[in-house]
Every structure is written in C-alpha cells, then in structure tokens.
Z-matrix of the N, CA and C atoms (Angstrom, degrees):
N
C 1 1.468
C 2 1.514 1 109.57
N 3 1.304 2 117.68 1 -39.91
C 4 1.452 3 117.74 2 -173.49
C 5 1.614 4 106.74 3 -70.41
N 6 1.333 5 116.72 4 -35.74
C 7 1.493 6 117.97 5 174.63
C 8 1.443 7 113.60 6 -59.33
N 9 1.300 8 117.63 7 -46.18
C 10 1.406 9 128.38 8 -179.81
C 11 1.556 10 110.95 9 -60.67
N 12 1.329 11 115.04 10 -46.22
C 13 1.454 12 118.60 11 179.06
C 14 1.533 13 110.07 12 -67.69
N 15 1.382 14 120.93 13 -34.05
C 16 1.386 15 122.53 14 176.81
C 17 1.557 16 112.74 15 -62.55
N 18 1.350 17 111.98 16 -44.29
C 19 1.456 18 117.10 17 -179.47
C 20 1.556 19 111.83 18 -64.94
N 21 1.298 20 114.89 19 -38.81
C 22 1.507 21 119.67 20 178.56
C 23 1.538 22 108.96 21 -64.70
N 24 1.309 23 118.02 22 -43.99
C 25 1.503 24 122.79 23 -176.13
C 26 1.564 25 106.35 24 -64.63
N 27 1.361 26 118.23 25 -47.02
C 28 1.420 27 121.11 26 -178.18
C 29 1.513 28 115.74 27 -57.51
N 30 1.432 29 114.70 28 -23.62
C 31 1.393 30 118.09 29 -177.47
C 32 1.595 31 108.20 30 -109.77
N 33 1.255 32 118.99 31 16.02
C 34 1.407 33 120.23 32 173.24
C 35 1.572 34 111.17 33 79.16
N 36 1.317 35 119.09 34 23.82
C 37 1.401 36 125.48 35 -176.02
C 38 1.541 37 115.26 36 -110.28
N 39 1.244 38 115.81 37 -163.54
C 40 1.450 39 118.57 38 178.60
C 41 1.552 40 110.28 39 -148.08
N 42 1.324 41 116.20 40 163.30
C 43 1.442 42 122.00 41 176.99
C 44 1.640 43 104.52 42 -129.35
N 45 1.301 44 115.99 43 122.06
C 46 1.427 45 120.97 44 177.81
C 47 1.488 46 112.99 45 -133.38
N 48 1.325 47 116.96 46 168.90
C 49 1.441 48 116.80 47 -176.92
C 50 1.513 49 107.13 48 -148.83
N 51 1.348 50 114.39 49 158.95
C 52 1.467 51 120.36 50 166.95
C 53 1.454 52 108.67 51 -138.51
N 54 1.342 53 120.70 52 148.02
C 55 1.463 54 122.12 53 -172.27
C 56 1.475 55 106.36 54 -144.46
N 57 1.366 56 115.63 55 145.30
C 58 1.422 57 124.34 56 169.79
C 59 1.584 58 103.83 57 -123.05
N 60 1.288 59 121.53 58 105.14
C 61 1.352 60 123.92 59 -177.79
C 62 1.584 61 113.53 60 -46.53
N 63 1.340 62 113.85 61 131.87
C 64 1.397 63 118.18 62 179.01
C 65 1.541 64 117.79 63 80.97
N 66 1.364 65 111.55 64 -3.34
C 67 1.469 66 117.24 65 -176.00
C 68 1.560 67 108.94 66 -123.18
N 69 1.318 68 116.86 67 -62.22
C 70 1.485 69 121.11 68 -171.54
C 71 1.515 70 112.48 69 -163.32
N 72 1.251 71 109.24 70 159.47
C 73 1.545 72 118.30 71 166.37
C 74 1.490 73 107.91 72 -137.21
N 75 1.366 74 116.36 73 129.86
C 76 1.414 75 121.10 74 -177.41
C 77 1.620 76 106.98 75 -117.07
N 78 1.307 77 114.71 76 134.41
C 79 1.372 78 120.63 77 174.80
C 80 1.543 79 113.41 78 -112.22
N 81 1.304 80 114.23 79 135.23
C 82 1.471 81 119.69 80 -178.00
C 83 1.529 82 111.31 81 -115.74
N 84 1.269 83 118.24 82 113.75
C 85 1.393 84 123.21 83 178.31
C 86 1.523 85 106.75 84 -106.47
N 87 1.382 86 113.92 85 113.28
C 88 1.450 87 118.10 86 -173.46
C 89 1.483 88 109.82 87 -117.23
N 90 1.354 89 120.72 88 130.32
C 91 1.434 90 126.04 89 174.17
C 92 1.524 91 106.78 90 -135.50
N 93 1.339 92 114.03 91 148.55
C 94 1.429 93 121.27 92 -178.36
C 95 1.566 94 110.49 93 -61.59
N 96 1.289 95 120.31 94 148.65
C 97 1.419 96 126.72 95 174.95
C 98 1.507 97 106.98 96 -71.78
N 99 1.291 98 117.25 97 132.08
C 100 1.458 99 123.84 98 172.97
C 101 1.417 100 115.14 99 -70.02
N 102 1.372 101 115.32 100 126.87
C 103 1.466 102 120.83 101 -177.60
C 104 1.502 103 105.74 102 -125.04
N 105 1.377 104 119.48 103 101.68
C 106 1.483 105 122.01 104 -177.64
C 107 1.498 106 113.70 105 -61.77
N 108 1.326 107 120.19 106 -17.11
C 109 1.416 108 122.61 107 -179.52
C 110 1.534 109 113.83 108 -76.59
N 111 1.372 110 115.35 109 -20.36
C 112 1.416 111 122.97 110 -176.75
C 113 1.536 112 105.28 111 -94.65
N 114 1.366 113 113.10 112 132.25
C 115 1.478 114 117.88 113 178.94
C 116 1.549 115 111.25 114 -122.36
C-alpha cells in the first residue's frame, strides 16, 4: 500500500478505499491523464 501511495503522489494522484466488513474492500488508484500538449 505504501508503494502504491508513493506512486500515486509522485504523479499527482491519490489512493483511496472503501470497505464493507465481511463483504469487500475496493481500492481506487487515481492518476491524472497524460496530455502531451500540456508542458
């Protein structure tokens, strides 16, 4: 998890999660879309 969070932060993104005990845990790794026209 710490490696994933580090990667997300390095790229201006985030790492979030939601969980329902006994059912599931979802992780969301979000990073901005690369736009080659933006410098």
